[in-house]
N, C-alpha and C positions, 0 to 999 in steps of 0.2 A: 940735360932733362930735366926741368922743373918738376919736384910736384907739392902741393899744396895740402895741409891738413882743413883749412878753411877756406871756404870759399864765400863769397858777399853774394847777395844776388847783384836784381839791377837799380834797386832801390838802396842799398848799400847797406842795409842792415844784415849782421850776421842771423848767418844760419847757421843753428846747431843740432844736433841729430838727436831725437824725442828719449826721452828716460826710458828707460827700463820697468814695463810693466808689473805688477805683483800679479800672480794668478788670484781670482778671488775665492777658488772653492780652497780658502786656508782649513787646517784642520776642524777649528771651532765649527765655521762653519759645515763640513761638511755635517761635525753630527748633530749640528740644529735640525737640519736639512730632513736626516734619516730620523728623527725625534717625531716631525711635524707628520712626516710621509707613514710616518708609525700608527699614531693618531688618527688620520684621514681613515687610514685602511681599516680600523678596530671600529670607529664611528661607522662605516658603511657596511661591515660585517652585523656588526649586533644593529644594527636599523634593516637591514632585511631577516636577518631573523628574526626580530618584535613583530613582523606584517605575516611569522609563519605562525604565529603562536596565537590561539583563537581568545580573544575578551573572556574578559568572569561573566560569567550566564547574567544576564537581567532581565526583570521581565516588569519591568516601571518604567519605560520611557514612553512618555506621551506621544500621542497620534497614529504609532505603530504598535505601540503595548497597552497601558495602564488597564483598568480596566472600565478602559473607555479610549483605547488605541487598539493597534494591533500586534500584532508579538512576534515578524520576522525575525528575529534573532533570537528568539526564546532561549528557557532552560534547558540542562542537560537533559536529551530525547533518552527517553525507556524506562522513565523510573519506575521501578513497579511498587504498586498499590501494598502496604501490608494487607494480610491476610484477614487481621482484628478488624481493617478500616471497612471491608469489599463484605466483610460478613453484620457489619453493624445496620440495625434493623430502621429502617428510615419510614416516616409516613406522605404517600400521596395528599392532594386538595382533596382528594373524593374519599380519604378516610382508609383507602388500602393501604397497607404494607408490603415495602421489598430491601433487597437486597443489591447491593452491585453483584454479587458474587452468584447471582439467579441469572445474569446474562453474559456467563463464561464465556459459551459459544456463540455471542455478538460482540461488530464494532460499538462503543458506546461513545454518542459524546454527550458531554456532561454541562451543560450552560448556565452558570450564574447570572441570575437577572433579576432586576427590578422593576415594579410599573411605573414609580416613576424618574426613574433612569431614562433619558435621554436614548443615548444612543443601542438601548438592550431593544426598546422600542423599536428604533430600526433594523438592528437585524435580526429581529423576531419572523420578520416572512421570508428570508435569507432562510432559515433553520425549518419551518417549515416547508419550503420547496426541497432542501434535504432532505427534509426526512420520509416526504414523501415518495424523494425520488431515488431513495435507497434504501429505504425499507424491504421491500424483496428481497433484495442482496443480503441483507443483516446488521444492517444498520437501524441502532436506537438511539433513540435523543431521546434523553431529560432532562429538565428544567428543574433550577434550585432557587425556589425564591424560599428566602430568607427570614424565618421568625421574627427576630426581632428590630426588622427595620419595616417590617407589612403588614398592613392589615390584612387581614383574611380576608375579606368580602371583598373588599377592590380588586385582589388579586384574582380571585373566581371570576369576577364579573367580568377584568380582562382579558381573561382565558376564552369566557364564554363569547365575548363580544367580537371577537381577534378569532373565534375556531382551531385555537392552539388543537393541533389533532396526539400530540405525544405527553406524555406522564410528565406532572409536574410535582415537584417534591415541595414540600413546605415545610425547610430547612430549620433545626434550630443550633446550629453550627456542629452538627454531629456531621457530617461531610465537607462540609465547606472547607473548615477550618482546616483539617486534614491536609486536604486536595490544594490548598491555596501554597501552603508550606513543604511539601512535596515538591513543587517549583522553585520553591523561595520566592516565592511572589506576594504580592501585598493586598491589603482588601479594598479592591476597584472594583467597580464592574461595569463591563458587563466582562467576564470570564468563561472560558472553553476546553474544557480537555477532551482527548481522543484521547479512548484505553480501546486498546489492542483486545483480542479476546483470551488472553492468557495474561489479564489485569495489570498491563504497562501505561503510565502515561506516555504516548508518541507521539504529542503533539498540543501545546501549546496557544491558546490564543488568550488577549489579555485587550481590553476595548475592543473597538468594533471602527476597520474603515475599511467603506462602499465600494471603491476602487480595487482595495486587494485581499480581505475579510475570506470576503464568498468563494474565490477561485484558490487560495492557499487550504482550505479549508475540504474543497474537495478534493483536491492531488494530496492533504495529507488522509483522507476517507479513501482514497481509490487503492494507495499505498496497502491501508491498514486492512484493507478488504484482500486487497492481492495477497496478504499474507497466511494466506489459511484457506479450508469452504468456505465456501457459504453458507 
């Protein structure tokens, strides 16, 4: 019985066996693959961790922050106002004197504004509504006009013509500077500080956004009023 090592196809060409293939996964390639996989896993973990870390507090982002935008992303909450600041005597537009500590059993809104400030003028009707709405529940609104960039007679005329019902402080920087510094803010307007009964800034609004600020402010007021008796 004849045997043959070679076979010839019909075409007459010699057919040969396929050469043996070397494995793709050589030692070097395995090592490189492990390193790449490790880098991918490290990147995924690092990226996920960064999402769970709160970003640095900022109060100067336009549109929702600056003293001309709104601040839903605010500075550290519950900033205690030093006693020396709460006990500083300031003068109101009508000549009376007061201190923030006079209202220790009340929730305060201190609003920094100016007659020439467009967003301040837009915000004022909302503050009047809020003052009227929450006064009986223990809220006090204080307007703070700064003496270094305001004309007192103009402020008086504006307050009178707009029937602003709450007290306006004519400030020389006694309150404005420390309050803005406390929330790591900047000198832009309007700004509003919601202060709890125990003298902590529990919410800070920088600027005014008609579609967001009123609701956010009411939510913060409700929360502050709810953390104690009226």
